[in-house]
Residue, then its C-alpha position, 0 to 999 in steps of 0.5 A: m499499500p503506498l504512503p500518502e504523499k502528504m506524510f512525506e511533505d510533512i515528515g520528510s522523504r520516503t527513505d527517512v520516513l521508512y528507514n527512520s520509523l524502524n522499531t529495532s525491537d522488531f527485528p530479532g537476533e543479528n540482521k545485516f544490511s549490506n550496501g554496494l557503493l557503487d550501487p546507485w541506490s546504495s545511498a537510501g540504503v542503511l550506511q551506519n549500524l542502527s544498533d548492536t544487532l543491526l549491522a550495516v555491511i559497507i562494499d566499497l567495490g560492490g554494485h547492486h546485489l553483488d554480495l548475494f550472487f555466486p562468488t567468482k575469482n573476479d570478486p573484490e576483497s570487500v566483497i569477500k569479506a562481506r559474504 
């Protein structure tokens, strides 16, 4: 269901509304948000740890979902470390 546009005018950007309203108690255990900085969408991702169990994993030479693809011999060290 789309969020009402008026909400964004009153509160802020869509990203701010969605990520800043995360209730960290809704996430059981340890969770990781991976972001490849070569992905144009990375600026809308979680780029810093939200808590001790909600962790940001930054992949400096990673693109969109690179860390989720099958490993190859050409993977940058940052992707290998993130996996």
